[in-house]
C-alpha positions as a Markdown table, in Angstrom:
| # | Residue | x | y | z |
|---|---|---|---|---|
| 1 | Met | 5.4 | -1.5 | 8.9 |
| 2 | Ser | 5.5 | -0.6 | 5.5 |
| 3 | Gly | 3.0 | 2.0 | 4.6 |
| 4 | Ser | 2.7 | 0.5 | 1.2 |
| 5 | Trp | 1.7 | -2.9 | 2.2 |
| 6 | Pro | -2.1 | -3.7 | 2.5 |
| 7 | Ser | -3.7 | -4.1 | 5.8 |
| 8 | Ala | -3.6 | -7.6 | 7.2 |
| 9 | Asn | -7.9 | -7.3 | 7.1 |
| 10 | Glu | -7.3 | -6.7 | 3.0 |
| 11 | Leu | -5.3 | -9.5 | 2.4 |
| 12 | Asp | -8.7 | -11.5 | 2.2 |
| 13 | Ser | -9.8 | -10.0 | -0.7 |
| 14 | Met | -6.6 | -9.5 | -3.1 |
| 15 | Thr | -6.5 | -12.1 | -5.8 |
| 16 | Asp | -4.2 | -15.1 | -6.2 |
| 17 | Phe | -1.5 | -12.8 | -8.3 |
| 18 | Glu | -2.2 | -10.0 | -6.1 |
| 19 | Leu | -1.1 | -11.7 | -3.1 |
| 20 | Leu | 1.7 | -13.6 | -5.1 |
| 21 | Asp | 3.0 | -10.3 | -5.8 |
| 22 | His | 2.8 | -9.4 | -2.3 |
| 23 | Ala | 4.4 | -12.7 | -1.1 |
| 24 | Val | 7.6 | -11.2 | -3.0 |
| 25 | Ala | 7.8 | -8.0 | -1.8 |
| 26 | Val | 7.4 | -9.8 | 1.9 |
| 27 | Thr | 10.4 | -12.2 | 1.3 |
| 28 | Ala | 12.7 | -9.7 | -0.5 |
| 29 | Ala | 12.0 | -7.1 | 2.6 |
| 30 | Lys | 12.6 | -10.3 | 4.9 |
| 31 | Lys | 15.6 | -10.5 | 3.2 |
| 32 | Asp | 16.6 | -6.9 | 3.4 |
| 33 | Ala | 15.8 | -7.0 | 7.3 |
| 34 | Met | 18.2 | -10.0 | 8.0 |
| 35 | Ala | 21.3 | -8.2 | 6.0 |
| 36 | Glu | 24.7 | -7.7 | 7.6 |
| 37 | Pro | 25.2 | -5.7 | 9.4 |
| 38 | Asp | 22.2 | -4.4 | 10.4 |
| 39 | Thr | 20.0 | -7.3 | 11.4 |
| 40 | Asp | 16.5 | -6.2 | 11.9 |
| 41 | Ile | 14.9 | -9.2 | 14.3 |
| 42 | Glu | 11.2 | -7.4 | 14.8 |
| 43 | Arg | 11.2 | -6.6 | 10.7 |
| 44 | Ala | 12.3 | -10.0 | 9.5 |
| 45 | Cys | 10.0 | -11.2 | 12.1 |
| 46 | Phe | 7.3 | -9.2 | 11.2 |
| 47 | Cys | 7.7 | -10.1 | 7.4 |
| 48 | Glu | 7.9 | -14.1 | 8.2 |
| 49 | Leu | 3.9 | -13.3 | 9.7 |
| 50 | Arg | 2.9 | -11.8 | 7.0 |
| 51 | Arg | 4.7 | -14.5 | 4.4 |
| 52 | Glu | 2.6 | -17.0 | 6.7 |
| 53 | Arg | -0.7 | -15.0 | 6.8 |
| 54 | Ile | -0.8 | -15.0 | 2.9 |
| 55 | Arg | 0.0 | -18.9 | 2.3 |
| 56 | Asp | -3.0 | -19.3 | 4.7 |
| 57 | Val | -5.3 | -17.3 | 2.6 |
| 58 | Leu | -3.8 | -19.0 | -0.4 |
| 59 | Lys | -4.2 | -22.9 | 1.1 |
| 60 | Ala | -7.7 | -21.9 | 2.4 |
| 61 | Arg | -8.5 | -21.1 | -1.1 |
| 62 | Ala | -7.1 | -24.4 | -2.2 |
| 63 | Arg | -9.2 | -26.3 | -0.4 |
| 64 | Arg | -12.5 | -24.4 | -1.0 |
| 65 | Arg | -11.8 | -25.3 | -4.7 |
| 66 | His | -11.2 | -29.0 | -3.6 |
| 67 | Gly | -7.5 | -28.7 | -5.5 |
| 68 | Asn | -4.6 | -26.7 | -6.1 |
| 69 | Asp | -5.9 | -24.5 | -8.8 |
| 70 | Thr | -5.5 | -20.4 | -8.6 |
| 71 | Asp | -7.0 | -17.5 | -10.7 |
| 72 | Ser | -6.1 | -18.8 | -14.9 |
| 73 | Glu | -4.0 | -16.3 | -14.5 |
| 74 | Leu | -1.4 | -17.8 | -12.4 |
| 75 | Ala | -1.2 | -21.0 | -14.7 |
| 76 | Asp | 3.0 | -20.3 | -15.4 |
| 77 | Leu | 3.3 | -19.5 | -12.1 |
| 78 | Ala | 3.0 | -22.6 | -10.5 |
| 79 | Val | 5.8 | -23.9 | -9.0 |
| 80 | Pro | 6.3 | -19.9 | -7.5 |
| 81 | Leu | 3.1 | -20.1 | -6.1 |
| 82 | Ala | 3.8 | -23.1 | -4.7 |
| 83 | Glu | 7.1 | -21.7 | -2.8 |
| 84 | Val | 4.7 | -19.3 | -1.1 |
| 85 | Ile | 2.0 | -22.0 | -0.6 |
| 86 | Tyr | 4.3 | -24.8 | 1.2 |
| 87 | Gly | 7.5 | -22.6 | 1.6 |
| 88 | Asp | 10.8 | -24.7 | 1.4 |
| 89 | Arg | 8.7 | -27.8 | 1.5 |
| 90 | Ala | 7.4 | -26.9 | -1.9 |
| 91 | Glu | 7.9 | -29.6 | -4.8 |
| 92 | Pro | 7.9 | -28.9 | -8.3 |
| 93 | Pro | 4.8 | -30.0 | -10.0 |
| 94 | Ser | 4.8 | -33.5 | -11.6 |
| 95 | Ala | 5.6 | -33.5 | -15.3 |
């Protein structure tokens, strides 16, 4: 769909930070696809499937680590990462 995006097979080898950046790009692409008046349902569905795949990779990594820790570079991005992993069900971290 997007020539500059990595293939789905490459997602497992990307760092959490790279996946987060890619998730932001996918979310923006989905928003663009749904923009009026030229809604592109096929592209939006592709973006949603890609977003779910990214979330699955991140959730599997969190389970393997026995918690929700991520690359140390992402410490300041806890809320956006939670949104990527859990979507609309994300809750802000406890104070």
